[in-house]
N, C-alpha and C positions, 0 to 999 in steps of 0.2 A: 853857815852855808845854806843857800836857798834850796827848797825842796824841788825835785824834778817834777814838772807838770805831767799829769796823767789825764789824757783826754777821754778816759773811760767813764762809764756810769758804774758807781759802786752800789750793788744790789744787796740790801740788808735782809737777811733771812734768819730763821731759827729752826734748825733741823731737829731740835729736841721736842718741838711742838709738832709731832708727827702728823697729826690730823690736818692742820692748816698748811704745813710744808708740802704735803702730798699733792695739793692742787696746783702748785707753782709751775710744774711742767706745762700744763695746759693753759693756765691763765697768763703766764708771764714769759717763760723762757722760749716757748714756741714763737711768740710775737717778737721778742727782742732779736732772735735769730733771723726771723723772716725779714724784719726791717733793716737788718745789718747794723744794729746799734752795738757799738763796742761796750762790753760790760765785764765786770769782775764780781765775784760773789764773796760777801763777808758773812760768815756764819756765827751769829751771836750765841748759838748753842755750843760752840767750841771755844770761843775766846772773846775777850772784851777789847774794845778799841779806844783810841785816844784821839785828840784833835790832830796830832801830828800825822797819824795814819790816814786820815780822811781828807786832810786839807788840800792835797794835790789833785783830787779827782774833780771831774767836771760837775758831778752832782751825786746826790744820794737818792736812791729809788727804793721805796718801801712798798712791796706788792703783797705782803703776807698778812692775812687777817690776824688781829689781836697781837701784833708784834710789840705794841707798847708795853705789854707786860714783861717783855724781855729786856727792856732798856733800863739801865741804872741812871740815877740822877747825874753822875759825872759824864756819862755817855750822852745824855740829853743836852747837857750844857755844851759839850763838844760840838754837837750838831748845830746848836744855835749859833755858836761862835763861827763855825765854818760857813754857815749861810751868810752871816754878817760880813765875812771876808770874801764872799763871792761864789761859794759852792751852792748850786741849786738843790732844791728838795722837791721831789714828787712823792707824795704819800697817798697811795691808793687804798690804804687801810682806813676805812671810814670810822673805825672805832677810836678816834683820836682822843676821846676823853680818858682813855686808858693810859695815855702817855704822861710822863712827868709834866708837872705844871709849867715848867719853863718853856716847853714846846707848845702847850695849849695857849699860853699867853701870846703867842705869835698870831693867833687867829681871833681869839675872843677875849673880851673884858670880863666875862663871867667867871665866877669862882665855883661854878657848879662842879661837884665831884662826879656826878653821873648824869649825862643827858639822857632823856628818854629815847627809846628805840622803837621805831615803827617799821612798816614795810611799804614798798612801792612797786608798781609794775611797769614803770616807765619814766622817761625823762624828757625834758624839752629845752631847747636852746633859748636863753634869755637875750643874748646879744651876739651878733656876728661881727662886731667891731673890734675884735681881738684876734691876734694871730692864731690862737688855739681853735677858735670856733669860726674862722672866716669862711670855711667851706660849707657852713650850715646856713639854712634859712632861719631868720628870726621866728621863733615859735615852732620850729620843726620838732616833731615828737618821735620818739623811738619807744616801742612797747616791748617789754620783756616777755619771754615764754612763761615765766613763773615769777611771783613776787620775790624780792630780796630785801634784806634789812637795810634800813637807813637811819642814821642818827638824826634826831629832830633838833637841829640847831636853830636857835632863835635869831632871826636876821638882825633884830635890834641889838643883840649882844656881840655882833661881829665888830671888829675894829674898823675904824673909818678907812684904813688903808686897804681893806679887803674889798674884793669885787666878786660878785657871783656871775659865772658864765653860763652855768647849766643848773636847772632846778628839777625837782621831781614833778610829776603830774599834780601833786598836792601842793605845789609851790614851796616846798622845802628846799633850802640850798643843797645842791648835789656836787658842784665843783666850784671851789673858792680859790682865788689867786691873790697874791700880794707881792710887793717888793719889800725886802728887809735888808737894810744896809746895801751891800753890793750884790746880794743874792736875791733869788726869786723863789717863790713857794707856790706849789699847786697842791691843794688839799681836797680830797674827795670825802664825802660823808656816806658813801655807799659801801656796801660789802664788796670786796674784790671778787666775790663769786659772780659778779656781773659778767666776767670774762669766761665763765664756764659755758660750754655749748648748750647745756640744758636750761640755762638761764637766759643768756643772750649771745655770748661768744664773740669771737673775732669774725671779721668780714661781713658784718651785718649792719654797718653804718656808724660805728663809733671808733673805728680804728684810727681815724685822724686825730681824735681827742687823745688817744693813747700815745701815739708817737709825737704829736705836736706839743703835748705837755712836757715830754722829755726834752725835746729840742728847745722849747722856750726857756726853761729854767737853766739849761746847761751853761756853764761858764765857757765862753767862747775863746779860741776857736774850738768848734765841735764838728766832727765828721761822722757820717754814717753812710753805709752802702745800701741806700734805699731802692736802687734799681740795679739789676744785673747788668754788667758792662757788655752789652751786645748790640750789634747793628746788623740787620739783614734786609733782604729785598724779596718781594713776591711779585711775579709777573703773571697776570691772568690773560685769558684769550690768546694764548700763544699758538701760532701756526707756523712759525719758522722764518720770521723776518731775518734777513742776512744770514740764513742757514744757521741760526743760533750762535753765530760767531761772537755775539756780544757777551756770551758766557766767558770767553777768554779774558775779556776786559775786567769783568767782575773778579775772576780768579786771580788775575795779575795783581789786583789790589787787596787780595786776602779775603774776599767775600764769597760765600756759598749761597747763591740765590735759590729760591724755590720757583719753579716754572710750572704753571697749570695749563694743560694742553687742550686744544681742539684736536682730538685724536684722529679724526677722519681727514684732517687737512695737513698732516705731517708728511712731507716728502720722504719717500723711502730712503733717499740718499742721506737724509739727516738723522735717520734712526740710529745708525751705528755711532755717529758723533755723540748723540745724547746718551746712548748706552755706555760708551766709554767714559764720559763725564760722570755718569751716575756710579759706575763701578769704582771710580777713583775717589768718590765722595766729594765731587766738585759741584754737584747740583742736586736739588731735591725735585722730584717730579710727581705730578698728580694729574688725573683726568678732570678737566674743567667742564667739557661738554663734547658732543660728537663734532659739532661745528657751530657757527654763530647762531643759526636759526634751528638747531636740532639738539 
């Protein structure tokens, strides 16, 4: 019997690593909730998973630093097979050399047991010819508030299937993508602490990279509630055209407009009409000016 498709993102965490787990509320869950991305949490600190458990999800998302230490070889093999079958992987844990070799082999031909770690205080866009970075200017730079760790990946040892979208200011790979079988992979080399406010945080110019990485790798169809479902209207310079009867038309179609008034130009006969509408919650009102030239 075929597995039921689950269009959620499966977020892999380990609550037993209390130090790195602590940061997830700020770095990850606040953003997933804000973007309306459907997700479920799988806690490796409480149980192990198999291929069958993860095969139906749209993608796997790893946002916790040093999570590779929590993955067993059978779990890593299950992840590789699920990607090959079409489940996406976004790994924002830059310390991917800590992961079982079968996962490292998806990115690099090197058999290095430990890549050197450095720090960087910023990143720049290498190309905007890709969905994830298309909102960026080529060469666009973002500077962090404080340096964070970066794994010094040798570009020459990346597989030819890999492509670098973003680099550090020191020209080290920072965001790597590739296709593997039916699935897609996004691999960061930066510490996920980049999303902490004291380092860089959300809403400072890289949030499109965050959500578009998730969308790009996701097995389709994939839905997210990226914008609240609302429509409204605002009318400025209002002095009482048609005695504000246009408000009835808005209300008849379910809209509550906001009207910004020239307060010296409102006919006294219209004040009671506006007051009644406001008291019933059918209009929002504010003072725009006294009149057009005052």
